[in-house]
MARBA-3410 file (N, C-alpha, C, O; in Angstrom, 1 decimal):
235
20.9,-0.2,11.9,21.6,-1.4,11.6,21.3,-1.9,10.1,22.2,-2.2,9.4 ~ 20.0,-1.8,9.7,19.6,-2.1,8.4,20.3,-1.2,7.3,20.7,-1.7,6.3 ~ 20.3,0.1,7.6,21.0,1.0,6.7,22.4,0.7,6.5,23.0,0.8,5.4 ~ 23.1,0.4,7.6,24.5,0.1,7.6,24.8,-1.1,6.8,25.8,-1.2,6.0 ~ 23.9,-2.1,7.0,24.1,-3.4,6.2,23.9,-3.1,4.7,24.7,-3.7,3.9
22.9,-2.4,4.3,22.7,-2.1,2.9,23.9,-1.3,2.3,24.3,-1.6,1.2 ~ 24.5,-0.4,3.1,25.6,0.3,2.6,26.8,-0.6,2.4,27.5,-0.5,1.4 ~ 27.1,-1.5,3.3,28.2,-2.4,3.2,27.9,-3.4,2.0,28.9,-3.7,1.3 ~ 26.7,-3.8,1.8,26.4,-4.7,0.7,26.6,-4.0,-0.6,27.1,-4.5,-1.6 ~ 26.1,-2.7,-0.7,26.3,-1.9,-1.9,27.7,-1.7,-2.3,28.1,-1.8,-3.4
28.5,-1.5,-1.2,30.0,-1.2,-1.4,30.6,-2.5,-1.9,31.5,-2.5,-2.8 ~ 30.2,-3.7,-1.3,30.8,-4.9,-1.7,30.4,-5.3,-3.2,31.3,-5.8,-3.9 ~ 29.2,-5.0,-3.5,28.7,-5.3,-4.9,29.5,-4.4,-5.9,29.8,-4.9,-7.0 ~ 29.7,-3.2,-5.5,30.5,-2.3,-6.4,31.9,-2.8,-6.6,32.4,-2.7,-7.7 ~ 32.5,-3.2,-5.5,33.9,-3.8,-5.6,33.9,-5.0,-6.4,34.8,-5.1,-7.3
33.0,-5.9,-6.3,32.9,-7.1,-7.1,32.7,-6.8,-8.6,33.2,-7.4,-9.5 ~ 31.8,-5.8,-8.8,31.5,-5.3,-10.2,32.8,-4.8,-10.9,33.1,-5.1,-12.0 ~ 33.6,-4.0,-10.1,34.8,-3.4,-10.7,35.8,-4.6,-10.9,36.5,-4.6,-12.0 ~ 35.9,-5.5,-10.0,36.8,-6.7,-10.2,36.4,-7.4,-11.5,37.3,-7.8,-12.2 ~ 35.2,-7.7,-11.7,34.7,-8.4,-12.9,35.1,-7.7,-14.1,35.5,-8.3,-15.1
34.9,-6.4,-14.1,35.3,-5.6,-15.3,36.8,-5.6,-15.5,37.2,-5.6,-16.7 ~ 37.5,-5.5,-14.5,39.0,-5.6,-14.6,39.4,-6.9,-15.2,40.4,-6.9,-16.0 ~ 38.8,-8.0,-14.8,39.1,-9.3,-15.4,38.8,-9.3,-16.9,39.6,-9.9,-17.6 ~ 37.7,-8.7,-17.3,37.3,-8.7,-18.7,38.4,-7.9,-19.5,38.8,-8.4,-20.6 ~ 38.8,-6.8,-18.9,39.8,-6.0,-19.6,41.2,-6.7,-19.7,41.8,-6.7,-20.7
41.5,-7.4,-18.6,42.8,-8.2,-18.7,42.7,-9.3,-19.6,43.7,-9.7,-20.3 ~ 41.5,-9.9,-19.8,41.3,-11.0,-20.8,41.5,-10.5,-22.2,42.1,-11.2,-23.0 ~ 41.1,-9.2,-22.4,41.4,-8.7,-23.8,42.9,-8.4,-24.0,43.4,-8.7,-25.1 ~ 43.6,-8.0,-22.9,45.0,-7.8,-23.1,45.7,-9.1,-23.3,46.7,-9.2,-24.0 ~ 45.3,-10.2,-22.6,45.8,-11.5,-22.9,45.6,-11.9,-24.3,46.6,-12.4,-25.0
44.4,-11.7,-24.8,44.1,-12.0,-26.2,45.0,-11.3,-27.2,45.5,-11.9,-28.1 ~ 45.2,-10.0,-27.0,46.0,-9.2,-27.9,47.5,-9.6,-27.8,48.2,-9.6,-28.9 ~ 48.0,-9.9,-26.6,49.3,-10.4,-26.5,49.6,-11.7,-27.2,50.6,-11.9,-27.9 ~ 48.6,-12.6,-27.1,48.7,-13.9,-27.8,48.6,-13.8,-29.3,49.4,-14.4,-30.0 ~ 47.8,-12.9,-29.8,47.6,-12.7,-31.2,48.9,-12.2,-31.8,49.3,-12.5,-33.0
49.6,-11.3,-31.0,50.8,-10.7,-31.6,52.1,-11.5,-31.4,53.1,-11.4,-32.1 ~ 52.1,-12.4,-30.3,53.3,-13.1,-30.0,53.2,-14.6,-29.7,54.2,-15.2,-29.4 ~ 52.0,-15.2,-29.8,51.8,-16.6,-29.5,51.5,-16.8,-28.0,51.6,-16.0,-27.2 ~ 51.0,-18.1,-27.7,50.5,-18.4,-26.4,51.5,-18.9,-25.4,51.1,-19.2,-24.2 ~ 52.8,-18.9,-25.7,53.8,-19.4,-24.8,54.5,-18.2,-24.1,55.2,-17.4,-24.8
54.3,-18.0,-22.8,54.9,-16.9,-22.1,56.4,-16.9,-22.1,57.0,-15.9,-21.9 ~ 57.0,-18.1,-22.3,58.4,-18.2,-22.3,59.0,-17.5,-23.5,60.2,-17.0,-23.4 ~ 58.3,-17.5,-24.6,58.8,-16.9,-25.8,58.1,-15.6,-26.2,58.4,-14.9,-27.2 ~ 57.1,-15.2,-25.4,56.3,-14.0,-25.6,56.4,-13.1,-24.4,55.6,-13.2,-23.5 ~ 57.3,-12.1,-24.4,57.5,-11.2,-23.2,56.3,-10.4,-22.9,56.0,-10.1,-21.8
55.5,-10.0,-24.0,54.3,-9.2,-23.7,53.3,-10.0,-23.0,52.7,-9.5,-22.1 ~ 53.2,-11.3,-23.3,52.2,-12.1,-22.6,52.7,-12.3,-21.1,51.9,-12.3,-20.2 ~ 54.0,-12.4,-20.9,54.5,-12.6,-19.5,54.1,-11.3,-18.7,53.7,-11.4,-17.5 ~ 54.2,-10.2,-19.3,53.9,-8.9,-18.6,52.4,-8.9,-18.3,52.0,-8.6,-17.1 ~ 51.5,-9.3,-19.2,50.1,-9.3,-19.0,49.7,-10.3,-17.9,48.9,-10.0,-17.0
50.4,-11.4,-17.9,50.1,-12.4,-16.8,50.5,-11.9,-15.5,49.8,-12.1,-14.5 ~ 51.6,-11.2,-15.4,52.1,-10.6,-14.2,51.0,-9.6,-13.7,50.7,-9.5,-12.5 ~ 50.5,-8.8,-14.6,49.5,-7.8,-14.2,48.2,-8.4,-13.8,47.5,-7.9,-13.0 ~ 47.8,-9.6,-14.4,46.7,-10.3,-14.0,46.8,-10.7,-12.5,45.9,-10.6,-11.7 ~ 48.0,-11.2,-12.2,48.2,-11.7,-10.8,48.2,-10.5,-9.9,47.8,-10.7,-8.7
48.7,-9.3,-10.3,48.7,-8.2,-9.5,47.3,-7.7,-9.0,47.2,-7.1,-8.0 ~ 46.3,-8.0,-9.8,45.0,-7.6,-9.4,44.2,-8.8,-8.9,43.0,-8.8,-8.8 ~ 45.0,-9.9,-8.5,44.4,-11.1,-7.9,43.4,-11.9,-8.8,42.5,-12.5,-8.4 ~ 43.7,-11.8,-10.1,42.9,-12.6,-11.1,43.3,-14.1,-10.9,44.4,-14.5,-10.9 ~ 42.3,-15.0,-10.6,42.6,-16.4,-10.3,43.3,-17.1,-11.4,43.1,-16.7,-12.6
44.1,-18.0,-11.1,44.9,-18.8,-12.1,44.0,-19.4,-13.1,44.3,-19.4,-14.3 ~ 42.9,-20.0,-12.7,42.0,-20.6,-13.6,41.4,-19.7,-14.6,41.2,-20.0,-15.8 ~ 41.1,-18.4,-14.2,40.6,-17.4,-15.1,41.7,-17.1,-16.2,41.4,-16.9,-17.3 ~ 42.9,-17.0,-15.7,44.0,-16.6,-16.6,44.2,-17.7,-17.7,44.3,-17.5,-18.9 ~ 44.2,-19.0,-17.2,44.4,-20.1,-18.1,43.2,-20.2,-19.1,43.4,-20.5,-20.3
42.0,-20.0,-18.6,40.8,-20.0,-19.5,40.9,-18.9,-20.6,40.6,-19.2,-21.7 ~ 41.3,-17.7,-20.1,41.4,-16.6,-21.1,42.5,-16.9,-22.2,42.3,-16.6,-23.3 ~ 43.6,-17.5,-21.7,44.6,-17.9,-22.7,44.1,-18.9,-23.7,44.4,-18.9,-24.9 ~ 43.4,-19.9,-23.2,42.9,-21.0,-24.0,41.9,-20.4,-25.0,41.9,-20.8,-26.2 ~ 41.0,-19.5,-24.6,40.0,-18.9,-25.5,40.7,-18.0,-26.6,40.4,-18.1,-27.8
41.7,-17.3,-26.2,42.4,-16.4,-27.1,43.2,-17.2,-28.1,43.5,-16.7,-29.2 ~ 43.6,-18.4,-27.7,44.5,-19.3,-28.6,43.6,-20.0,-29.6,44.2,-20.5,-30.6 ~ 42.3,-20.0,-29.4,41.4,-20.8,-30.4,41.4,-20.1,-31.7,41.5,-18.8,-31.8 ~ 41.3,-20.8,-32.8,41.3,-20.3,-34.1,40.1,-19.4,-34.4,40.2,-18.4,-35.2 ~ 39.0,-19.6,-33.7,37.8,-18.8,-34.0,37.7,-17.6,-33.0,36.6,-17.0,-32.9
38.7,-17.3,-32.3,38.7,-16.2,-31.3,38.6,-14.9,-32.1,39.1,-14.7,-33.2 ~ 37.9,-13.9,-31.5,37.7,-12.6,-32.1,39.0,-11.8,-32.2,39.9,-11.8,-31.2 ~ 39.2,-11.1,-33.3,40.3,-10.2,-33.4,39.9,-8.8,-32.7,38.8,-8.3,-33.0 ~ 40.9,-8.3,-32.0,40.6,-7.0,-31.3,41.5,-5.9,-31.9,42.7,-6.1,-32.1 ~ 40.9,-4.8,-32.2,41.6,-3.6,-32.6,42.0,-2.7,-31.5,41.1,-2.4,-30.6
43.2,-2.3,-31.4,43.7,-1.3,-30.4,43.5,0.1,-31.0,44.2,0.4,-31.9 ~ 42.6,0.9,-30.4,42.3,2.2,-30.9,42.4,3.2,-29.8,41.9,3.0,-28.7 ~ 43.1,4.3,-30.1,43.2,5.4,-29.1,42.4,6.6,-29.5,42.4,7.0,-30.7 ~ 41.5,7.0,-28.6,40.7,8.2,-28.9,41.1,9.4,-28.0,41.6,9.2,-26.9 ~ 41.1,10.6,-28.6,41.6,11.7,-27.9,40.5,12.9,-28.0,39.8,13.0,-29.0
40.4,13.6,-26.9,39.5,14.7,-26.9,39.7,15.6,-25.7,40.7,15.5,-24.9 ~ 38.7,16.5,-25.5,38.8,17.4,-24.3,37.5,17.3,-23.5,36.4,17.3,-24.1 ~ 37.6,17.2,-22.2,36.5,17.2,-21.3,36.2,18.6,-21.0,36.8,19.5,-21.6 ~ 35.3,18.8,-20.0,35.1,20.2,-19.5,36.3,20.9,-18.9,37.2,20.2,-18.5 ~ 36.3,22.2,-19.0,37.4,23.0,-18.4,38.7,22.8,-19.2,39.8,23.1,-18.6
38.6,22.4,-20.4,39.8,22.2,-21.2,40.8,21.1,-20.8,41.9,21.1,-21.2 ~ 40.3,20.1,-20.1,41.1,19.0,-19.6,41.2,18.0,-20.8,40.3,17.5,-21.4 ~ 42.5,17.6,-21.1,42.8,16.7,-22.2,42.5,15.3,-21.7,42.8,14.9,-20.5 ~ 41.8,14.5,-22.5,41.4,13.1,-22.1,41.9,12.1,-23.2,41.5,12.3,-24.4 ~ 42.7,11.1,-22.9,43.1,10.1,-23.9,42.6,8.8,-23.4,42.8,8.4,-22.3
42.0,8.1,-24.4,41.3,6.8,-24.1,41.8,5.7,-24.9,41.8,5.7,-26.1 ~ 42.4,4.7,-24.2,42.9,3.5,-24.9,41.9,2.4,-24.9,41.3,2.1,-23.8 ~ 41.6,1.9,-26.1,40.5,0.8,-26.1,41.0,-0.4,-26.9,42.0,-0.4,-27.6 ~ 40.3,-1.5,-26.7,40.5,-2.8,-27.4,39.1,-3.3,-27.8,38.3,-3.6,-26.9 ~ 38.8,-3.4,-29.1,37.4,-3.6,-29.4,37.3,-4.5,-30.7,38.2,-4.6,-31.5
36.2,-5.3,-30.7,35.9,-6.1,-31.9,34.8,-5.4,-32.7,34.3,-5.9,-33.7 ~ 34.5,-4.2,-32.3,33.4,-3.4,-33.0,33.7,-1.9,-32.8,33.2,-1.2,-32.0 ~ 34.7,-1.4,-33.7,35.1,0.0,-33.5,33.9,1.0,-33.7,33.9,2.1,-33.1 ~ 32.9,0.7,-34.5,31.7,1.6,-34.6,31.0,1.8,-33.3,30.7,2.9,-32.9 ~ 30.8,0.7,-32.6,30.2,0.8,-31.3,31.1,1.6,-30.3,30.6,2.4,-29.6
32.4,1.3,-30.3,33.3,1.9,-29.4,33.4,3.4,-29.6,33.3,4.2,-28.6 ~ 33.5,3.8,-30.8,33.7,5.3,-31.0,32.4,6.0,-30.7,32.4,7.1,-30.2 ~ 31.2,5.4,-31.0,29.9,6.0,-30.6,29.8,6.2,-29.1,29.4,7.2,-28.6 ~ 30.3,5.2,-28.4,30.2,5.3,-26.9,31.1,6.3,-26.4,30.8,7.1,-25.5 ~ 32.4,6.3,-26.9,33.3,7.3,-26.4,32.9,8.7,-26.7,33.0,9.7,-25.9
32.3,8.9,-27.9,31.8,10.3,-28.3,30.7,10.7,-27.4,30.5,11.8,-27.0 ~ 29.8,9.7,-27.0,28.7,10.0,-26.1,29.2,10.4,-24.8,28.7,11.4,-24.2 ~ 30.2,9.7,-24.2,30.7,10.1,-22.9,31.3,11.6,-22.9,31.0,12.3,-22.0 ~ 32.0,11.9,-24.0,32.5,13.3,-24.1,31.3,14.3,-24.2,31.3,15.3,-23.5 ~ 30.4,14.0,-25.1,29.3,15.0,-25.3,28.4,15.2,-24.1,28.0,16.3,-23.8
28.2,14.1,-23.4,27.3,14.3,-22.2,28.0,15.0,-21.0,27.4,15.4,-20.1 ~ 29.3,15.2,-21.1,30.0,15.9,-20.1,30.5,17.3,-20.6,31.3,17.9,-20.0 ~ 29.8,17.7,-21.7,30.2,19.0,-22.3,31.6,19.0,-22.8,32.3,20.0,-22.8 ~ 32.1,17.9,-23.3,33.4,17.8,-23.9,33.2,17.4,-25.4,32.1,17.5,-25.9 ~ 34.3,17.1,-26.0,34.3,16.8,-27.5,35.4,15.8,-27.9,36.5,16.0,-27.4
35.0,14.9,-28.7,36.0,13.9,-29.2,36.8,14.6,-30.3,36.3,15.3,-31.2 ~ 38.1,14.5,-30.3,39.0,15.2,-31.2,39.6,14.2,-32.2,39.2,13.1,-32.3 ~ 40.5,14.7,-33.0,41.2,13.9,-34.0,42.4,13.2,-33.5,43.0,13.6,-32.5 ~ 42.7,12.1,-34.1,43.9,11.3,-33.7,45.2,12.1,-33.8,45.4,12.8,-34.8 ~ 46.0,12.1,-32.7,47.2,12.9,-32.7,47.0,14.3,-32.1,48.0,15.0,-32.0
45.8,14.6,-31.8,45.6,16.0,-31.3,46.2,16.3,-30.0,46.5,17.4,-29.6 ~ 46.5,15.2,-29.2,47.1,15.4,-27.9,48.5,14.9,-27.8,49.1,14.8,-26.7 ~ 49.1,14.7,-28.9,50.5,14.2,-28.9,51.5,15.2,-28.2,52.5,14.8,-27.6 ~ 51.1,16.5,-28.2,52.0,17.5,-27.6,51.8,17.5,-26.1,52.6,18.2,-25.4 ~ 50.8,16.9,-25.6,50.4,16.9,-24.1,50.9,15.7,-23.4,51.4,15.8,-22.3
50.8,14.5,-24.0,51.1,13.3,-23.3,52.4,12.6,-23.8,52.7,12.6,-25.0 ~ 53.3,12.2,-22.9,54.4,11.3,-23.2,54.1,9.9,-22.8,53.6,9.7,-21.7 ~ 54.5,8.9,-23.7,54.2,7.5,-23.4,55.4,7.0,-22.6,56.6,7.1,-23.1 ~ 55.2,6.4,-21.4,56.2,5.9,-20.6,55.9,4.5,-20.2,54.8,4.0,-20.2 ~ 57.0,3.8,-19.8,56.8,2.4,-19.2,57.1,2.5,-17.7,58.0,3.2,-17.2
56.2,1.9,-16.9,56.4,1.9,-15.5,56.4,0.4,-14.9,55.6,-0.4,-15.2 ~ 57.5,0.1,-14.2,57.6,-1.2,-13.6,57.5,-1.0,-12.0,58.1,-0.1,-11.4 ~ 56.7,-1.9,-11.4,56.6,-1.9,-10.0,57.3,-3.2,-9.5,57.0,-4.3,-9.9 ~ 58.2,-3.0,-8.5,59.0,-4.1,-8.0,58.8,-4.2,-6.5,58.5,-3.3,-5.8 ~ 59.0,-5.5,-6.0,59.1,-5.7,-4.6,60.4,-5.2,-4.1,61.4,-5.3,-4.8
60.4,-4.6,-2.9,61.6,-4.0,-2.3,62.6,-5.0,-1.7,63.7,-4.6,-1.4 ~ 62.2,-6.2,-1.6,63.1,-7.2,-0.8,64.5,-7.2,-1.5,64.6,-7.6,-2.6 ~ 65.5,-6.9,-0.7,66.9,-7.1,-1.1,67.4,-6.0,-2.1,68.4,-6.2,-2.7 ~ 66.6,-5.0,-2.4,67.0,-4.0,-3.4,67.7,-2.8,-2.7,67.4,-2.4,-1.6 ~ 68.8,-2.4,-3.4,69.5,-1.2,-3.1,69.2,-0.2,-4.2,69.8,-0.3,-5.3
68.3,0.8,-4.0,67.9,1.6,-5.1,69.0,2.5,-5.7,69.1,2.7,-6.9 ~ 69.9,2.9,-4.8,71.0,3.8,-5.4,71.9,2.9,-6.3,72.3,3.4,-7.3 ~ 72.2,1.7,-5.9,73.1,0.8,-6.7,72.3,0.4,-8.0,72.9,0.4,-9.1 ~ 71.0,0.1,-7.8,70.2,-0.3,-9.0,70.1,0.8,-10.0,70.1,0.6,-11.2 ~ 70.0,2.1,-9.5,69.9,3.2,-10.4,71.1,3.3,-11.3,70.9,3.5,-12.5
72.2,3.2,-10.8,73.4,3.2,-11.6,73.5,2.1,-12.6,74.0,2.3,-13.8 ~ 73.1,0.9,-12.2,73.2,-0.3,-13.1,72.1,-0.3,-14.2,72.3,-0.9,-15.2 ~ 71.0,0.5,-14.0,70.0,0.4,-15.0,69.9,1.6,-16.0,69.1,1.6,-16.9 ~ 70.8,2.5,-15.8,70.8,3.7,-16.7,71.1,3.3,-18.1,70.4,3.8,-19.0 ~ 71.9,2.3,-18.3,72.2,1.8,-19.7,71.0,1.1,-20.4,71.0,0.9,-21.6
69.9,0.8,-19.6,68.8,0.2,-20.1,67.6,1.1,-20.2,66.4,0.7,-20.4 ~ 67.9,2.4,-20.1,66.8,3.4,-20.3,66.2,4.0,-19.1,65.2,4.7,-19.2 ~ 66.8,3.7,-17.9,66.2,4.2,-16.7,66.1,5.7,-16.7,67.1,6.4,-17.0 ~ 64.9,6.3,-16.4,64.7,7.7,-16.3,64.5,8.1,-14.8,64.9,9.2,-14.4 ~ 63.8,7.3,-14.1,63.5,7.6,-12.7,63.3,6.3,-11.9,62.7,5.4,-12.4
63.7,6.3,-10.6,63.5,5.2,-9.7,63.2,5.7,-8.3,64.0,6.6,-7.9 ~ 62.2,5.2,-7.7,62.0,5.7,-6.3,61.1,4.6,-5.6,60.6,3.7,-6.1 ~ 61.1,4.8,-4.2,60.4,3.9,-3.4,59.1,4.6,-2.8,59.2,5.8,-2.5 ~ 58.0,3.9,-2.8,56.8,4.4,-2.2,56.0,3.3,-1.7,55.7,2.3,-2.4 ~ 55.6,3.4,-0.4,54.7,2.4,0.2,55.3,1.0,0.1,54.5,0.1,-0.2
56.6,0.9,0.3,57.2,-0.5,0.3,57.4,-1.1,-1.0,57.7,-2.3,-1.1 ~ 57.2,-0.3,-2.1,57.5,-0.8,-3.5,58.4,0.1,-4.2,58.5,1.3,-3.9 ~ 59.1,-0.4,-5.2,60.0,0.4,-6.0,59.4,0.6,-7.4,58.7,-0.3,-7.9 ~ 59.5,1.8,-7.9,58.9,2.2,-9.1,60.0,2.6,-10.1,60.8,3.5,-9.8 ~ 60.0,2.1,-11.3,61.0,2.4,-12.3,60.3,3.0,-13.5,59.3,2.4,-14.0
60.8,4.1,-14.0,60.2,4.7,-15.2,61.2,4.7,-16.3,62.4,5.0,-16.1 ~ 60.7,4.4,-17.5,61.6,4.4,-18.7,60.7,5.0,-19.9,59.5,5.2,-19.7 ~ 61.3,5.4,-21.0,60.6,5.8,-22.1,59.9,4.6,-22.8,60.3,3.4,-22.5 ~ 58.9,4.8,-23.6,58.2,3.7,-24.3,59.1,2.8,-25.1,59.0,1.6,-25.0 ~ 60.1,3.4,-25.8,61.0,2.6,-26.6,61.9,1.7,-25.8,62.4,0.8,-26.4
62.1,2.1,-24.6,63.1,1.3,-23.7,62.3,0.2,-22.9,63.0,-0.5,-22.1 ~ 61.0,0.0,-23.1,60.3,-0.9,-22.3,60.8,-2.3,-22.4,61.1,-3.0,-21.4 ~ 61.1,-2.8,-23.7,61.6,-4.2,-23.9,62.9,-4.4,-23.2,63.2,-5.4,-22.6 ~ 63.9,-3.4,-23.4,65.2,-3.6,-22.9,65.2,-3.6,-21.3,65.9,-4.4,-20.7 ~ 64.4,-2.8,-20.7,64.3,-2.8,-19.3,63.6,-4.0,-18.7,64.1,-4.6,-17.8
62.6,-4.5,-19.4,61.9,-5.7,-19.0,62.9,-6.9,-19.0,63.0,-7.7,-18.1 ~ 63.6,-7.0,-20.1,64.6,-8.1,-20.2,65.6,-8.0,-19.1,66.0,-9.1,-18.6 ~ 66.1,-6.9,-18.8,67.2,-6.8,-17.8,66.6,-7.1,-16.4,67.3,-7.7,-15.6 ~ 65.4,-6.6,-16.1,64.8,-6.9,-14.8,64.6,-8.4,-14.6,64.8,-9.0,-13.6 ~ 64.1,-9.0,-15.7,63.9,-10.5,-15.7,65.2,-11.2,-15.6,65.3,-12.2,-14.8
66.2,-10.7,-16.3,67.6,-11.4,-16.2,68.1,-11.4,-14.8,68.7,-12.3,-14.3 ~ 67.8,-10.3,-14.0,68.3,-10.1,-12.7,67.4,-10.9,-11.7,67.6,-11.0,-10.5 ~ 66.3,-11.5,-12.2,65.3,-12.2,-11.4,64.7,-11.4,-10.3,64.6,-11.9,-9.1 ~ 64.5,-10.1,-10.6,63.8,-9.2,-9.6,62.3,-9.5,-9.5,61.8,-10.1,-10.4 ~ 61.8,-9.2,-8.4,60.3,-9.4,-8.2,59.5,-8.3,-8.8,59.2,-7.3,-8.3
59.1,-8.6,-10.1,58.3,-7.6,-10.9,56.8,-7.9,-10.5,56.3,-8.9,-10.9 ~ 56.2,-6.9,-9.9,54.8,-7.0,-9.5,53.9,-6.7,-10.6,52.9,-7.4,-10.9 ~ 54.3,-5.6,-11.4,53.5,-5.3,-12.6,54.3,-4.4,-13.5,55.3,-3.8,-13.1 ~ 53.9,-4.4,-14.7,54.5,-3.6,-15.8,53.4,-3.0,-16.6,52.5,-3.7,-17.0 ~ 53.5,-1.7,-16.9,52.5,-1.1,-17.7,53.0,0.1,-18.5,54.0,0.7,-18.2
52.3,0.4,-19.6,52.6,1.6,-20.4,51.6,2.7,-20.1,50.4,2.4,-20.1 ~ 52.0,3.8,-19.7,51.1,4.9,-19.3,51.4,6.2,-20.2,52.4,6.3,-20.9 ~ 50.4,7.1,-20.1,50.6,8.4,-20.7,50.7,9.4,-19.7,49.7,9.7,-18.9 ~ 51.8,10.1,-19.6,52.0,11.1,-18.6,52.0,12.5,-19.2,52.6,12.7,-20.2 ~ 51.2,13.4,-18.6,51.0,14.7,-19.2,52.3,15.6,-18.9,52.8,15.5,-17.8
52.7,16.4,-19.9,53.8,17.3,-19.6,53.3,18.7,-19.3,54.1,19.6,-19.1 ~ 52.0,18.9,-19.3,51.4,20.1,-18.8,50.0,19.7,-18.2,49.4,18.8,-18.7 ~ 49.7,20.4,-17.2,48.5,20.0,-16.4,47.5,21.2,-16.3,47.9,22.4,-16.4 ~ 46.3,20.9,-16.0,45.2,21.9,-15.7,44.8,21.8,-14.3,44.4,20.7,-13.8 ~ 44.8,22.9,-13.6,44.4,22.9,-12.2,43.0,23.3,-12.0,42.5,24.3,-12.6
42.2,22.5,-11.3,40.8,22.7,-11.2,40.4,22.8,-9.7,41.1,22.5,-8.8 ~ 39.1,23.3,-9.5,38.5,23.3,-8.2,38.1,21.9,-7.8,38.0,21.1,-8.7 ~ 37.9,21.6,-6.5,37.4,20.3,-6.1,36.1,19.9,-6.9,36.0,18.7,-7.2 ~ 35.2,20.8,-7.1,34.0,20.5,-7.7,34.2,20.1,-9.2,33.6,19.2,-9.7 ~ 35.1,20.9,-9.9,35.5,20.6,-11.2,36.2,19.2,-11.4,36.0,18.5,-12.3
37.1,19.0,-10.4,37.8,17.7,-10.4,36.8,16.5,-10.3,37.0,15.5,-11.0 ~ 35.7,16.7,-9.6,34.7,15.7,-9.4,34.0,15.4,-10.7,33.7,14.3,-11.1 ~ 33.8,16.5,-11.5,33.2,16.3,-12.8,34.1,15.5,-13.8,33.6,14.6,-14.5 ~ 35.4,15.8,-13.7,36.3,15.0,-14.6,36.4,13.6,-14.1,36.4,12.7,-14.9 ~ 36.4,13.4,-12.8,36.5,12.0,-12.3,35.3,11.2,-12.7,35.4,10.0,-13.0
34.1,11.8,-12.7,32.9,11.2,-13.1,33.0,10.8,-14.6,32.5,9.6,-14.9 ~ 33.5,11.6,-15.4,33.7,11.3,-16.8,34.6,10.1,-17.0,34.3,9.2,-17.7 ~ 35.7,10.1,-16.3,36.7,9.1,-16.4,36.1,7.7,-15.9,36.3,6.7,-16.5 ~ 35.3,7.8,-14.8,34.7,6.6,-14.3,33.7,6.0,-15.3,33.6,4.8,-15.5 ~ 32.9,6.8,-15.9,32.0,6.3,-16.9,32.7,5.7,-18.1,32.3,4.6,-18.6
33.8,6.3,-18.5,34.6,5.7,-19.6,35.2,4.3,-19.2,35.2,3.4,-19.9 ~ 35.8,4.3,-18.0,36.4,3.1,-17.5,35.4,1.9,-17.3,35.8,0.8,-17.3 ~ 34.1,2.3,-17.1,33.1,1.2,-16.9,32.8,0.5,-18.2,32.2,-0.5,-18.2 ~ 33.2,1.1,-19.3,32.9,0.6,-20.6,33.9,-0.6,-20.9,35.1,-0.5,-20.7 ~ 33.4,-1.8,-21.2,34.2,-3.0,-21.4,35.3,-2.8,-22.5,36.3,-3.5,-22.5
35.0,-1.9,-23.5,36.0,-1.7,-24.6,37.1,-0.8,-24.2,38.2,-0.8,-24.8 ~ 37.0,-0.1,-23.1,38.0,0.8,-22.6,39.0,0.2,-21.7,38.6,-0.4,-20.7 ~ 40.3,0.3,-22.0,41.4,-0.3,-21.2,41.9,0.7,-20.2,42.0,0.4,-19.0 ~ 42.2,1.9,-20.7,42.8,2.9,-19.8,42.3,4.3,-20.2,42.0,4.6,-21.4 ~ 42.2,5.2,-19.2,41.9,6.6,-19.5,42.9,7.5,-18.8,43.2,7.3,-17.6
43.5,8.4,-19.5,44.5,9.3,-19.0,44.0,10.8,-19.2,43.4,11.1,-20.2 ~ 44.3,11.7,-18.2,43.9,13.1,-18.3,45.1,13.9,-17.9,46.1,13.4,-17.3 ~ 45.1,15.2,-18.2,46.1,16.1,-17.7,45.6,17.0,-16.6,46.1,18.1,-16.4 ~ 44.6,16.5,-15.8,44.2,17.2,-14.6,45.2,17.1,-13.6,45.8,16.0,-13.3 ~ 45.5,18.2,-13.0,46.6,18.2,-12.0,46.3,17.4,-10.8,47.0,17.3,-9.8
END
């Protein structure tokens, strides 16, 4: 009984720790959106997207409003968006998106994660031939006809649309993100989240043991407060 209780408590603490880190990362995204387009979501579509994504991970309204207030203050820190690229073990490409107020600290940490996993940090642009930048929209399925919607959204950059687990997923190229967002909002569709992702156009197949090593590397990177997203080309 005692061992089971400790296990449940440890699992709960890990879940709360992850949630807290997710809130910190979303706070940084709110700050960057406000710095680039202002604090009014009505006139700042990027901020609207980030607020949607905050709600998607159940970030409390008070937390969102506090983060917006802090980011709007004149003395708020400026964050640099920096992408780091390298290779983990077994030749797996790893792309790390960060937001930091201290690039020296961030690059040192990212280099350490690579080196401790027998990988290496590479030069900027080294992985451009492996990853394509895409926009992904997640919608509620209520009242949607995907076949009809597919035809209507082609002119706005639609590349793929499908349903999975009761939600609709729309993919566009990075350059069509704004046009698609505007059209989905114009139609008043239920946008659950919107994000920019890096999809590999070639993948590396690994054994389960090797996959575990890569997943451990990714988890260590994602635990870093400066790291927003980590992408790999592991199959």
